[in-house]
C-alpha positions, 0 to 999 in steps of 0.5 A: 500500500502506498504511503498515506493509504490508497486514498492519498495515492489516488490523489497523486494520480494526475488524471483522477485528481482532475476528474475528482476536482471537476466532479466536485464542481459538477456536484456543486453546480447541481446542488446550487442549480436545484436551489436557484432554479427552485426558488426562481420557479416558486417566485415566478409561479407561486405554485408547488406543482410548477416547482415540482414540474421543473424537477420532472423536466430535468429528470425525464430525459433519463426515461428515454436516453437512459435506455440507450446510454450505453450505446451512446457512451460506448461509441465515444471516448469517455473524456470527450463525452464528459467535456461535451456535457460540461460545456453544454451545461455551462452554456445553459447557465450563461444563457439564463444569466443573460436573460435575467440580466435583461429582465426577460427570464420566464418559467419556460426558459428554466424548463428548457435548460433543466431539460437540456441538463437532464439530457446531458446528465443521462450520459455524463453521470454514467460516463464519470462513473465508468471512467473511474476503473480505467483511471484507478483499477477495479481494486481501488473503486471503493476507495475512489467512490469514498473520495468522490463522496467526500467531495460530493458531501462537502459540496452538498454543504457549501453549495446550498449555503452559498446558493442561499447566501447569494440569493439573499444578498444579490438575488437570483442573478448572482446565483446564475453567474456563480453557476456559469463560473463553476461550469467554466472551471470544470471545463478547464479541469476536464480538458486537462485529463489525458486518458482517452479510454473507451468501452472494449467493444464499440456499439453498432447501429440502432438495431444493435443498440436495441440488442445491446440494451436488451443484453444489458438488461438480461445481464442485470437480471442475472446479477442479483446484486446489481439487480437489487441496486437497480430496484432500490435506485428506482424506488428511492428516485420515485418515492423518496428523492422527489422531496428535494424538488419541493424544498423551496415550498417547505422552506417558505410555506411550512417553516417560514424561511427565506433563501438563507433558510432554504440553503441551510436545509439543503446544507444540513443534508450535506452535513449528514452525508459527510458524517455518513462517509465516516460511518460507511468507511468504518462499517464496511469492515463488518458489513457487506456493501449490500447491507450498507446500501440497503440500510442507508437507503432505509435510513434516508427514507426515515429521515424524510418521513420525519422531516415531512412531519416537522413544523420546527426549523431546528428539528427539520435541520436535524432530520435532514442531517439524518437523511443525509447520513443514509444517503451516503450509504446509498450513494457510495455503494450504488456505484461501488456494487455495480462497478465491482460486480459488472464485468469489464465489457458490461460495465457501461451497460450495467451503469446504463441500467442504473441510469434507467432506474434513476429515470423513475425520478420524473414519475416521482416528480409528477406524483409528488407535485400533484399530491403536494398541490392537492394535499400539501407538500408534507403529506405528499412527501411523507407518505411517498417516503414511507412507501419507499421505506417498505419497498426497500426493506422488502427488496432486501428481504425477498430478492434472492442473492441481493444481500450477502451475509454481513461477514462476506466482502 
């Protein structure tokens, strides 16, 4: 083992370091975008439905592009795909900044950029994951995912706090300028990556893409641990995570907070994620990856149910921390299990199946938005997260071969 442990050795890998820093900016932009776009939508429409619908626009491309993500990502070298998606997102932020600068921003502009970013994300996210074993080797994938989640958790704290502070101090214009700046910095980092790795086998045409997608899904069905990841990913994205799109509604209408309070709520989840990283790193010595994945998912659901029942700002912050702790286990082990269990030639397709499962998010956004409009955000999010808790526990218990014994790693 290299001096300082495998984590520090990974950071001495020039290409991985650049990817890691670029991913940090990417996550920072994502958390900032959720708050800035959500607050803008609430300000423009004063409707929980339209706020939730913005999340639908961002996630609906996963339902379509996610099915073919492996066919797309396997056709090009992975660094070029990441760079192209980064440039596209940055251009969208810059366009919105110009519109709001001239006082011409409307809701549909937000929807267009959210839709475009979702389309990019559906190929960008699996590519950023799939390139990691190429840079560090399969033996260090878990350590790489831990480092990834350290910077992800850090940005989940400073991103929302920074976004809330910007919104409170200089308004939405400053938030959009910050998003464009983060995108530009990410572009330069990705441009410095030298690795030009790609999938071992290039995809064919449309018919071949359909066949490969089918082969990928059949492969996932034969791998119970990857199948369990895909199932729980769909459950969490359909019923638990849609509450994040309604955070502006909770902050303003339930807890009586402004932009800074909204930023603190979102940052509390990031604090929990950082704490969860420590817990996952310690617990993986005794618990299998699947136990940590399923248990973390269940804990995240419990935190959201409690948050939906709270009407006190301080208690809500604490429950967001609890949910963030659970999300750390979900996030780290989602990619780690998939990348470790999948063979090299099926890695992109397995990650494509995970992206397809994340494609349950738009259905969840529509459902939570409609329920929030009819019943209020607390009842909508609380009941959906409770359903996700039951479904996650059911998957752990009843899916044969998903959860290995705790002593096996």
